[in-house]
C-alpha positions in Angstrom: -27.5 -44.7 52.9 -24.5 -46.5 54.4 -22.6 -43.2 54.8 -25.4 -41.7 57.0 -26.2 -44.9 58.8 -22.7 -45.9 59.7 -20.4 -42.8 59.6 -22.1 -39.4 59.9 -25.2 -37.5 59.1 -23.1 -34.8 57.2 -24.0 -32.2 59.8 -21.3 -32.9 62.3 -18.2 -32.5 60.1 -15.6 -30.1 61.5 -13.2 -27.6 59.8 -9.5 -27.9 60.3 -6.7 -30.4 59.7 -6.8 -29.4 56.0 -3.1 -28.6 55.5 -0.5 -31.1 54.3 1.2 -32.8 57.2 -1.5 -31.7 59.5 -2.6 -28.3 60.8 -5.5 -26.0 60.0 -5.6 -23.3 57.4 -8.3 -21.5 59.3 -10.4 -21.5 56.1 -13.0 -20.7 55.1 -12.6 -17.3 56.8 -16.3 -17.2 57.5 -17.8 -20.2 59.2 -21.6 -20.3 59.6 -23.7 -23.1 61.1 -25.9 -25.3 59.0 -29.5 -24.2 59.3 -31.2 -26.4 61.8 -28.0 -27.6 63.3 -26.8 -24.7 65.4 -24.2 -25.0 68.1 -25.6 -25.1 71.6 -23.5 -22.0 72.5 -25.7 -19.9 70.3 -28.7 -18.1 71.8 -32.1 -18.5 70.5 -32.0 -15.0 69.1 -28.8 -15.7 67.2 -30.2 -18.9 65.7 -33.3 -17.0 64.7 -31.1 -14.3 63.1 -29.2 -16.9 61.1 -32.5 -18.5 60.0 -33.8 -15.1 58.8 -30.6 -14.4 57.0 -30.6 -17.7 55.2 -34.2 -17.2 54.3 -33.6 -13.7 52.9 -30.6 -14.6 50.7 -31.9 -18.0 49.5 -33.5 -16.3 46.4 -30.2 -14.6 45.5 -32.0 -11.3 44.7 -29.5 -9.1 46.6 -32.1 -6.4 46.9 -32.1 -3.5 47.8 -28.4 -4.0 48.5 -26.0 -6.9 48.3 -27.0 -9.3 51.2 -30.6 -8.3 51.2 -32.1 -6.7 54.3 -30.7 -5.8 57.6 -31.1 -8.4 60.4 -30.9 -8.2 64.2 -29.0 -10.4 66.5 -29.9 -10.5 70.2 -31.6 -7.7 71.9 -29.2 -5.1 70.3 -29.8 -3.8 66.8 -27.0 -5.3 64.7 -26.7 -5.3 60.9 -25.2 -8.3 59.2 -25.7 -7.9 55.4 -23.2 -9.5 53.0 -20.8 -6.6 53.0 -20.3 -7.1 56.7 -19.5 -10.7 56.1 -17.2 -9.7 53.3 -15.4 -7.3 55.6 -14.8 -10.0 58.1 -13.6 -12.3 55.4 -11.1 -9.8 54.0 -9.8 -8.9 57.4 -9.1 -12.6 58.1 -7.4 -12.9 54.7 -5.0 -10.0 55.5 -4.1 -11.5 58.8 -3.5 -14.9 57.3 0.3 -15.2 57.0 2.1 -15.3 54.7 -0.4 -14.6 52.0 -2.1 -11.7 53.6 1.0 -9.6 54.6 2.7 -10.3 51.3 -0.5 -9.0 49.5 -0.3 -5.8 51.5 3.4 -5.3 50.7 2.7 -5.8 47.0 0.0 -3.2 47.1 2.3 -0.8 48.8 5.0 -1.4 46.1 2.5 -0.9 43.3 1.3 2.3 44.8 4.9 3.5 44.8 5.0 3.2 41.0 2.6 6.1 40.6 4.2 9.2 39.2 5.0 12.3 41.4 2.2 14.8 41.2 1.3 18.0 43.1 -0.8 16.4 45.9 -0.4 16.6 49.7 2.3 14.6 51.4 1.8 12.0 54.1 4.0 10.0 56.6 3.6 6.3 56.4 5.4 3.5 58.3 6.0 1.2 55.4 8.1 -1.4 57.3 8.2 -4.9 55.9 10.9 -6.0 53.5 11.3 -2.4 52.3 12.9 -1.4 55.6 11.7 2.2 55.2 10.1 3.8 58.2 8.1 7.0 58.5 8.7 7.9 54.9 7.3 11.2 53.6 5.5 10.4 50.3 2.7 12.0 48.2 -0.7 10.7 49.2 -1.1 9.0 45.8 2.0 6.9 46.4 0.9 5.4 49.8 -1.3 2.4 50.6 -3.1 1.3 53.8 -5.2 -1.9 53.9 -7.7 0.0 56.1 -8.8 1.9 53.0 -9.6 -1.4 51.2 -11.5 -2.8 54.2 -13.5 0.4 54.5 -14.5 0.2 50.8 -15.6 -3.4 51.2 -17.8 -2.5 54.1 -19.5 0.3 52.2 -19.8 -1.6 48.9 -23.3 -1.3 47.3 -24.3 1.8 49.4 -22.9 4.4 47.0 -20.0 5.4 49.3 -16.5 5.4 47.8 -13.1 5.7 49.5 -9.8 6.3 47.8 -7.5 3.4 47.5 -4.5 5.6 48.2 -3.6 7.4 51.4 -3.0 6.4 55.1 -6.6 6.7 56.1 -10.0 6.2 54.4 -11.2 9.6 55.5 -8.0 11.6 55.1 -7.4 13.7 51.9 -10.8 12.7 50.6 -11.8 16.2 49.8 -11.9 17.2 46.1 -9.7 20.2 47.1 -6.8 17.8 47.7 -6.8 16.2 44.3 -4.2 17.0 41.6 -6.9 18.3 39.1 -8.2 20.8 41.6 -4.8 22.0 42.9 -3.4 22.6 39.4 -6.5 24.4 38.2 -7.3 26.5 41.2 -4.4 26.9 43.7 -1.2 26.9 41.6 0.5 30.1 41.0 2.9 30.9 38.1 5.9 29.9 40.3 4.3 26.5 40.9 3.1 25.6 37.4 5.0 22.6 36.1 5.2 23.9 32.5 6.4 27.3 33.7 9.1 25.6 35.8 10.3 23.4 32.9 10.3 26.4 30.6 12.5 28.4 32.9 14.9 25.7 33.9 15.1 23.5 30.8 14.6 25.9 27.9 17.0 28.4 29.5 20.0 29.7 27.5 22.7 28.1 29.6 25.8 26.0 28.9 26.1 24.6 32.5 25.6 21.0 33.1 23.3 21.5 36.2 21.2 24.3 37.4 21.5 25.5 41.0 19.1 26.5 43.8 19.9 30.1 43.0 18.6 29.6 39.5 15.3 28.5 40.9 15.0 31.3 43.4 16.2 34.0 41.1 13.8 32.7 38.4 10.8 33.3 40.8 10.1 29.6 41.0 8.8 27.5 44.0 11.7 25.3 45.2 9.3 23.0 47.1 7.3 22.3 43.9 10.5 21.6 42.0 11.5 19.0 44.5 7.9 17.5 44.7 7.7 17.1 40.9 11.2 15.5 40.8 12.6 17.9 38.2 16.2 16.9 37.5 18.9 19.4 38.1 21.0 18.1 35.1 20.3 19.6 31.7 20.1 16.3 29.9 17.3 15.1 32.0 13.7 16.3 32.6 12.7 14.3 35.6 14.6 12.1 38.1 13.1 10.9 41.3 12.8 7.7 43.5 10.1 5.2 42.7 7.5 6.0 40.0 6.7 4.2 36.8 10.4 3.5 36.1 10.9 1.5 39.3 10.1 -2.0 40.3 7.6 -2.0 43.2 9.1 1.3 44.2 12.7 0.1 44.1 14.8 2.2 41.7 14.2 5.6 40.0 12.2 7.1 37.2 14.4 9.1 34.8 12.9 10.9 31.8 15.7 12.2 29.6 15.3 15.0 27.0 15.4 14.0 23.4 17.8 16.8 22.2 20.1 19.4 23.6 18.6 22.8 24.1 21.8 24.7 23.8 20.9 27.5 21.4 24.3 27.5 19.7 23.4 24.1 18.3 20.9 24.9 15.5 19.1 21.9 14.0 17.2 23.7 11.3 17.2 27.2 9.8 13.4 26.8 9.3 12.5 26.5 13.0 12.9 28.4 16.2 15.5 27.6 18.8 14.4 26.5 22.3 15.3 29.9 23.6 13.0 31.6 21.1 10.2 29.2 22.0 10.7 30.0 25.6 10.4 33.7 24.9 7.1 33.6 23.1 4.2 35.6 24.5 1.2 33.8 26.0 -1.1 36.4 24.5 -2.8 37.0 27.9 -5.8 39.3 27.8 -6.6 39.0 24.2 -10.2 39.9 23.3 -12.0 36.7 22.3 -13.9 38.6 19.6 -10.8 39.4 17.7 -8.1 37.2 16.4 -4.5 38.1 17.0 -2.4 35.7 14.9 1.3 35.7 15.7 3.5 35.0 12.7 6.5 33.1 14.0 8.3 33.5 10.6 9.1 37.1 11.5 11.6 35.8 14.1 13.5 33.6 11.6 16.2 34.3 9.1 14.5 36.3 6.2 17.3 35.0 3.9 16.1 31.4 4.4 12.4 31.6 5.3 9.9 33.3 3.0 7.8 35.8 4.9 4.5 37.4 4.0 2.1 39.6 5.9 -0.9 37.5 6.9 -3.0 40.6 7.6 -2.6 41.5 3.9 -2.0 38.2 2.0 -4.2 35.8 3.8 -7.0 34.1 1.9 -9.6 36.1 3.9 -8.0 39.4 2.9 -6.9 38.6 -0.7 -10.0 36.8 -1.9 -12.6 38.3 0.4 -13.8 34.8 1.4 -14.8 35.9 4.9 -14.4 34.0 8.2 -17.6 32.5 9.5 -16.1 32.3 13.0 -15.2 35.9 13.2 -17.3 38.1 15.3 -17.5 41.8 16.2 -20.4 41.8 18.6 -20.4 40.6 22.2 -23.9 39.2 21.7 -25.1 37.9 18.3 -28.7 37.5 17.2 -29.9 35.1 14.6 -30.5 37.7 12.0 -27.4 39.7 12.8 -25.2 40.7 9.8 -21.5 40.2 10.6 -19.5 41.8 7.7 -16.2 40.1 8.4 -17.9 36.7 8.0 -19.4 37.4 4.6 -18.0 35.9 1.4 -18.0 38.9 -0.9 -18.0 36.7 -4.1 -21.0 34.8 -2.9 -22.8 38.0 -1.9 -22.2 39.4 -5.4 -25.4 39.4 -7.5 -25.6 39.0 -11.2 -24.5 42.1 -13.1 -24.6 43.3 -16.8 -21.6 44.6 -18.6 -20.1 45.2 -22.1 -18.4 41.9 -23.0 -16.5 43.4 -25.9 -14.6 45.9 -23.8 -14.5 44.1 -20.4 -14.4 40.7 -18.8 -16.4 39.8 -15.7 -13.4 40.3 -13.4 -12.7 43.8 -14.7 -16.4 44.7 -14.6 -17.0 43.1 -11.2 -14.1 44.6 -9.3 -12.2 43.1 -6.4 -15.3 41.2 -5.1 -14.8 38.7 -8.0 -11.4 37.5 -6.8 -10.9 33.8 -6.4 -8.2 31.1 -6.3 -9.0 30.4 -10.0 -11.4 32.2 -12.4 -14.8 30.5 -12.7 -17.7 32.3 -14.4 -20.5 32.0 -17.0 -21.0 34.9 -19.4 -24.6 34.7 -20.7 -24.4 36.6 -24.1 -27.4 38.7 -25.2 -29.2 37.5 -28.3 -30.3 41.1 -29.1 -27.1 43.0 -28.6 -24.1 40.8 -29.2 -21.7 42.9 -27.1 -23.9 42.8 -23.9 -23.6 39.9 -21.4 -24.8 38.9 -17.9 -22.0 37.7 -15.6 -22.5 34.7 -13.2 -19.4 34.5 -11.1 -19.3 31.6 -8.6 -16.7 30.6 -6.0 -14.6 27.9 -7.7 -15.7 24.9 -5.5 -15.2 22.5 -8.4 -16.3 19.0 -7.5 -14.6 16.0 -9.1 -13.0 15.8 -12.5 -13.4 18.1 -15.4 -14.0 16.1 -18.6 -12.9 17.6 -22.0 -13.9 15.1 -24.6 -12.7 15.6 -28.2 -13.8 13.0 -30.8 -13.2 12.8 -34.6 -15.9 11.5 -37.0 -15.0 9.3 -39.9 -17.2 7.8 -42.7 -16.4 4.1 -43.3 -16.8 2.3 -46.6 -15.4 -0.6 -48.7 -14.5 -1.2 -52.3 -15.8 -4.2 -54.2 -13.2 -6.9 -54.0 -11.2 -5.4 -51.2 -11.4 -6.5 -47.5 -10.0 -3.3 -45.9 -12.2 -0.6 -44.4 -11.5 2.8 -45.9 -12.4 6.0 -44.0 -12.9 9.6 -44.9 -12.8 12.4 -42.3 -16.1 14.1 -41.9 -15.6 16.3 -38.8 -15.2 16.4 -35.0 -17.2 16.9 -31.9 -16.2 18.3 -28.5 -18.1 18.2 -25.2 -17.1 19.4 -21.7 -18.6 18.3 -18.4 -17.9 19.5 -14.9 -19.5 19.9 -11.5 -19.3 22.5 -8.7 -20.8 23.3 -5.3 -22.6 26.3 -4.1 -22.0 27.0 -0.4 -24.1 29.5 1.5 -21.8 30.8 4.3 -23.9 33.5 5.8 -27.5 34.7 5.5 -26.4 37.6 3.3 -25.2 35.1 0.6 -28.3 33.0 0.2 -30.4 35.2 -2.1 -27.6 36.2 -4.5 -26.3 32.6 -4.8 -29.8 31.2 -5.6 -30.4 34.2 -7.9 -27.3 33.3 -10.0 -28.2 29.6 -9.9 -31.7 30.3 -11.3 -30.2 32.5 -14.1 -27.8 29.7 -15.0 -30.6 27.1 -15.2 -32.5 29.4 -17.5 -29.8 29.2 -20.2 -31.2 25.7 -21.0 -34.6 27.1 -21.9 -35.4 29.0 -25.1 -35.2 32.7 -25.8 -37.7 34.4 -28.1 -36.9 37.2 -30.5 -38.8 40.4 -29.6 -39.1 41.1 -33.4 -40.0 37.8 -35.0 -40.9 35.9 -31.9 -38.8 33.0 -33.2 -37.3 30.6 -30.6 -33.5 31.0 -30.1 -30.8 29.2 -28.3 -28.4 30.8 -25.8 -24.7 31.4 -26.2 -22.6 31.2 -23.0 -18.9 32.0 -22.6 -17.3 29.6 -20.1 -14.2 30.2 -18.0 -12.5 27.7 -15.8 -9.1 29.0 -14.8 -7.0 29.5 -17.9 -7.7 26.1 -19.4 -11.0 27.4 -20.7 -11.0 31.2 -21.0 -14.2 32.8 -22.2 -14.9 29.9 -24.6 -18.2 30.4 -26.4 -20.7 27.6 -26.6 -24.0 26.5 -25.2 -25.0 24.5 -22.1 -26.8 21.3 -23.0 -27.4 20.3 -19.4 -27.6 21.9 -15.9 -28.3 19.3 -13.2 -29.0 20.5 -9.6 -28.7 18.2 -6.6 -30.0 19.5 -3.3 -27.6 18.2 -0.6 -29.5 16.7 2.3 -26.3 15.8 4.2 -25.9 19.4 5.4 -28.2 21.8 7.1 -31.1 23.8 5.7 -32.4 27.2 6.4 -35.6 26.3 8.1 -37.2 29.9 8.4 -39.3 29.4 11.4 -41.9 32.2 11.7 -41.8 32.6 15.5 -39.1 35.2 15.0 -38.7 37.7 12.2 -36.3 36.3 9.7 -36.3 39.0 7.1 -36.6 38.7 3.3 -33.0 37.6 2.7 -33.4 33.9 3.6 -35.7 31.1 2.5 -36.2 27.4 3.3 -33.3 26.0 1.2 -30.1 24.0 1.8 -26.8 25.6 2.5 -25.0 23.4 0.0 -26.1 22.7 -3.6 -24.4 20.4 -6.1 -24.5 21.5 -9.8 -23.2 19.5 -12.8 -23.1 21.0 -16.3 -22.6 19.8 -19.9 -21.1 22.3 -22.3 -20.7 22.3 -26.1 -18.0 24.7 -27.3 -18.5 26.8 -30.4 -15.1 27.6 -31.8 -14.5 31.3 -32.6 -11.4 30.3 -34.6 -10.9 27.9 -37.5 -10.4 24.6 -35.7 -7.6 22.7 -37.4 -4.6 20.5 -36.6 -1.4 22.2 -35.4 1.5 21.7 -37.8 4.7 23.4 -38.9 2.6 25.6 -41.2 0.0 26.2 -38.5 1.9 26.2 -35.3 -0.7 27.8 -33.0 -4.3 26.7 -32.8 -5.7 27.8 -29.4 -8.1 25.0 -28.5 -7.2 25.3 -24.8 -5.3 27.9 -22.7 -6.5 30.8 -24.7 -5.4 33.4 -22.2 -3.0 36.0 -23.6 -1.7 33.5 -26.2 -0.1 31.5 -23.4 0.9 28.6 -25.6 2.0 30.8 -28.5 5.0 32.2 -26.6 6.7 28.7 -26.5 6.5 28.0 -30.2 9.9 29.6 -30.8 11.5 26.8 -28.7 10.5 24.2 -31.3 13.3 22.1 -32.7 13.3 22.5 -36.5 16.3 20.5 -37.5 15.8 19.0 -41.0 12.4 20.5 -41.5 11.8 22.1 -44.9 10.1 25.4 -45.1 6.8 25.9 -47.0 8.6 28.0 -49.7 11.0 25.1 -50.3 8.2 22.6 -50.6 6.3 24.9 -53.0 9.4 25.3 -55.2 9.8 21.6 -55.4 6.2 21.2 -56.5 6.9 23.3 -59.7 9.5 20.9 -61.1 8.4 18.2 -63.7 8.0 14.7 -62.3 10.3 12.1 -63.9 9.4 8.4 -63.5 12.0 5.7 -63.9 12.0 3.8 -67.2 11.0 0.2 -67.3 13.5 -1.9 -69.4 13.7 -5.5 -70.4 16.0 -7.8 -68.5 17.8 -8.5 -71.8 19.1 -5.8 -74.2 16.6 -5.5 -77.1 17.7 -6.2 -80.7 17.5 -3.5 -83.4 14.4 -3.7 -85.7 15.5 -3.9 -89.3 12.3 -4.9 -90.9 9.8 -2.8 -92.8 6.4 -1.9 -91.5 3.8 -2.3 -94.3 1.6 0.6 -95.1 -1.8 -0.6 -94.1 -4.6 0.6 -96.4 -8.3 0.5 -95.9 -9.6 -2.8 -97.3 -13.0 -2.8 -98.9 -12.7 -6.4 -99.9 -14.0 -9.1 -97.6 -11.6 -9.8 -94.8 -9.2 -12.5 -95.6 -6.1 -13.6 -93.7 -3.0 -11.9 -95.0 -0.6 -13.9 -96.9 2.4 -15.2 -95.0 5.7 -14.5 -96.5 8.2 -17.2 -96.3 11.0 -16.6 -94.0 9.3 -13.9 -91.9 9.2 -14.8 -88.3 12.6 -16.1 -88.1 15.8 -14.3 -88.2 16.0 -10.5 -87.8 12.5 -9.5 -86.9 8.8 -10.1 -87.0 5.6 -8.2 -86.4 3.4 -10.2 -84.2 0.0 -8.7 -83.2 -1.0 -10.8 -80.2 -3.6 -10.2 -77.6 -2.3 -8.5 -74.4 -0.7 -10.9 -72.0 0.1 -13.5 -74.7 3.8 -13.2 -75.2 5.0 -16.4 -76.9 7.4 -16.3 -79.8 10.7 -14.7 -80.5 9.6 -11.1 -81.0 6.3 -9.7 -80.0 4.6 -6.4 -79.9 3.1 -6.0 -76.3 1.7 -3.0 -74.7 2.4 -4.6 -71.2 6.1 -4.1 -71.2 9.1 -5.9 -72.6 8.4 -8.9 -74.9 10.1 -12.2 -74.8 13.5 -13.2 -76.1 14.2 -12.7 -79.7 15.5 -10.2 -82.3 13.6 -7.0 -82.1 10.8 -6.1 -79.7 8.0 -3.5 -79.5 6.9 -2.1 -76.2 5.0 1.0 -75.0 8.0 2.5 -73.3 10.1 3.4 -76.4 13.1 1.5 -75.2 15.6 -0.3 -77.4 17.3 0.5 -80.7 14.3 0.8 -83.1 11.2 0.6 -81.1 7.6 1.7 -81.6 4.8 1.9 -79.2 1.3 0.6 -79.7 -0.2 4.0 -80.3 2.1 4.7 -83.2 1.4 1.3 -84.7 -2.3 1.9 -84.5 -1.9 5.2 -86.3 0.0 3.4 -89.0 3.1 5.5 -88.5 
């Protein structure tokens, strides 16, 4: 190659003279000899070390640590893995002006943007363009490049140094971190939230708090200054540097959103800041018992509705239980915890007299729920007896109440319309609900009630005739359907596998009150009502037909508010029906003429039929009898049963209108 033959062998090129207008950049910061072309100043041991290093790292495995194995140089044991080379490279970079020193100053400025926290202070000679010497700063807001160099040297060995601080080994203990100090060494006077509560939620009208306020409040003044808590009431924090500064130049100010002067009340439905500051921390409460503090008791009772949670909570009013409540310091798997039990779920099926009681009267307070939900399975032998199945109203999805009318359709010959006659109606109700086993005491009663509900689909047999019979059930869903009789045409059960099951492992004694079954069961039902009233349309004459909302005649109470303007009473309508009906008379468009002729007396004729003689002059003038088929109305005067005849002298019609008129019936009688 000409370049090798005439210029160089590519092994004698030198670094330097790489800057514009001459000069050397002193880069790369690490300059190693080319293998096989070592400088004569290197010893044989050094050249052997370089060869070993190159051979080790040629595969780029970087195992077991970055840089491969440890090598020796000379007679002394000296390690030169890649992290040592990197350390030398970074040191040379930090010394390379102006980039290295400017990089250090930027890191110091970035460290100054950290927020003030409760950590040890340190003294650092910042120098540089900040012109701040020997400044006392929190350790988290200081930077020393020695920490970075120490971490580079230890990279890959599992050793870690903090970036912040004036020394890699100073304040490295976990006991000097913010998390440890706040959790373990802070007293009440040093707690940040306690200090803010005392100084910022205080009932005061002064613009600034004083040192005496801190001391008299039992607070630590040094902590107040360390955290940068502002002395003015319209600010929370105000200190030099921090996130609000630019490379540590400027201040961080966190202002409060609203004034905390108690005289300025923003809402009658909320506490003032002074009331919030005075709340108890509930120190020393027993973890086994809940101690709920009702803040509404401290508000204006004229504005805020107040009720006693200990009496009117859902757990107390409806006996739903609290699964998280405990009365024992140690709970076994088969422990029975009474406050956790849902009393309605624990309630088994019970028998009662359905004529004199409903399930909620017969079942007592354990049947309370947000809405009423029960099945009353009526006895086929004694009509007044029933079995109550009361479930917690975990209704799932929509409740469908379908009401359909049935009509018979037909057509008349020669007509295109479809005529319909009403034949009846049909009604079906569908709904779904969930069964939730909350504690072990509820599993057997709930599945017992579910089994009894499913059995209503199956036949019942008379103990006397042994005939198969259906089962009547009264359904209640709130007040929309209240004790409506009918029959269940479907009960579909879905075992929910998305929730847990009772597994009933036999290593421990489980007891007879649980079984291998899911804690949640989905049940969907179809119901056909049997009306115990005469189902009919509501009208003015029949203003109340309780198809829904049958409880205590709820809908009947509002009938008096109907608007009845212009509506005739049934008595008035009945009186009108007794009067004769008069139809309007049909008359000819032209006034009829008076008939002056003589109607012949028609006698029975025993002779052969012959056409009657025609008298001259008849048919013109005053009148003529013209017996014509219906619909043929030609001539001057015609007798027509269809209404007025044509124009002419006299006319006969079947309405009796005109001066001298006869109808067809009288003519046929001959009179």
